C-alpha positions as CSV (number, residue, x, y, z in Angstrom):
1,X,41.6,52.6,-62.2
2,X,40.2,49.4,-63.7
3,X,37.0,48.1,-62.0
4,X,36.9,44.4,-61.2
5,X,33.4,42.9,-61.3
6,X,32.7,40.2,-58.8
7,X,29.3,38.5,-58.9
8,X,27.7,37.7,-55.6
9,X,26.5,34.1,-55.5
10,X,23.5,34.8,-53.2
11,X,22.1,37.4,-55.6
12,X,22.3,38.4,-59.2
13,X,23.6,41.9,-58.3
14,X,27.2,42.6,-59.1
15,X,29.6,44.2,-56.6
16,X,32.1,46.5,-58.2
17,X,35.4,46.5,-56.4
18,X,38.1,48.9,-57.7
19,X,41.3,47.0,-58.4
20,X,43.9,49.5,-57.1
21,X,42.7,49.7,-53.5
22,X,42.3,45.9,-53.4
23,X,45.9,45.4,-54.6
24,X,47.2,48.1,-52.2
25,X,45.4,46.4,-49.3
26,X,46.7,43.0,-50.2
27,X,50.3,44.2,-50.5
28,X,50.4,46.8,-47.7
29,X,48.2,45.0,-45.2
30,X,50.7,42.4,-44.1
31,X,53.5,45.0,-43.9
32,X,51.4,47.4,-41.8
33,X,50.4,44.5,-39.5
34,X,54.1,43.5,-39.1
35,X,55.3,47.0,-38.2
36,X,52.3,47.5,-35.9
37,X,53.1,44.4,-34.0
38,X,56.8,45.3,-33.9
39,X,56.0,48.7,-32.5
40,X,53.8,47.1,-29.8
41,X,56.6,44.7,-28.9
42,X,59.2,47.5,-28.7
43,X,57.0,49.4,-26.3
44,X,55.7,46.5,-24.1
45,X,52.3,46.3,-25.7
46,X,51.5,49.9,-24.8
47,X,48.9,51.3,-27.2
48,X,49.4,54.9,-26.0
49,X,52.6,55.1,-28.1
50,X,50.3,55.6,-31.1
51,X,48.7,58.6,-29.5
52,X,51.7,60.2,-27.8
53,X,54.1,60.4,-30.7
54,X,53.3,63.4,-32.9
55,X,53.5,61.8,-36.3
56,X,51.3,58.8,-35.4
57,X,48.9,61.0,-33.5
58,X,48.6,63.3,-36.6
59,X,48.0,60.3,-38.9
60,X,45.3,59.0,-36.5
61,X,43.7,62.4,-36.3
62,X,43.6,62.7,-40.1
63,X,42.0,59.2,-40.3
64,X,39.4,60.2,-37.8
65,X,38.6,63.3,-39.8
66,X,38.3,61.4,-43.0
67,X,36.0,58.7,-41.4
68,X,33.9,61.5,-39.9
69,X,33.8,63.2,-43.3
70,X,32.4,60.1,-44.8
71,X,29.9,59.3,-42.1
72,X,28.4,62.7,-41.2
73,X,26.5,63.3,-44.5
74,X,24.8,59.9,-44.2
75,X,23.9,60.5,-40.5
76,X,22.5,64.0,-41.4
77,X,20.5,62.4,-44.2
78,X,19.0,59.8,-41.8
79,X,18.3,62.6,-39.2
80,X,16.4,64.6,-41.9
81,X,14.4,61.6,-42.9
82,X,13.6,60.9,-39.3
83,X,12.6,64.5,-38.7
84,X,10.3,64.4,-41.8
85,X,8.7,61.2,-40.6
86,X,8.0,62.7,-37.2
87,X,6.6,65.9,-38.7
88,X,4.2,63.8,-40.9
89,X,2.9,61.9,-37.9
90,X,2.4,65.1,-35.8
């Protein structure tokens, strides 16, 4: 993957954005939105269709697991820091 450097105007720090996920998002984003809206239109705007169908429910479950996997270590780090701060003051 080739990193693309974009400089933030408000500060001198550079934000590094990987090019491949950016291109995938730009290309697949409109397609995913179109098929999402088509599915909603076919099922009378009922969102439960994404939870009751096995394939879409599995994909949503995997997405929830991956988001949790990314967030839990950071939350644990914050809890440990908070616990250390409380122990210092006690």
